[in-house]
Steps between C-alpha positions, in 0.01 A plus 500: 500500500243736354276370224595630153285802423314494169230764562664745260516256214160352583326839497710720272735268313362571155384857561807634684769232481789711634299612804398137559864392480613771744221411742564127500876481453637816659256604775387154608803311369800709597374741768270272699758219490757704700413317822846545652457877485135497619264210563186466287287547813646847556467586131135400521435729797671791325319435174160479668570827682599675177198370310261601777656847510437536127149358516601229251247254635493235223877463533475518880266202508740294289794600719307422817468147366874490439559645848294222653703244305820675614406462866326829582228416752149640510589684819803661337297606196232648727771690688654625175163635382415651839837676518475631144146630552653800675756564226310402184139573587208342676307413179802315361519299822133403470558385142815311599316325786236378254778343293676354804176335611474336157863385500534398865139411578265658752 
């Protein structure tokens, strides 16, 4: 079972309470919990790919950590980044590799 997400409330609870609620309860509560429809590991791979494509690197780093927890190996993350380098851009791949090295170790 996935750990209850509180990042929304922790970071934006007082400033943007509805956004925090949607983040924690809907996105991470209802959507990510649909394991029968798609395992968390697959959701992590898809999410990391989407974040890399957007260049959303702070969020990518956090989701790489979740991906690791959800069973995505270092080798799989390296392959994901290598594959996406050709579709999303070489500089984004370099940035993503820096994050992956932090999350997965050298």
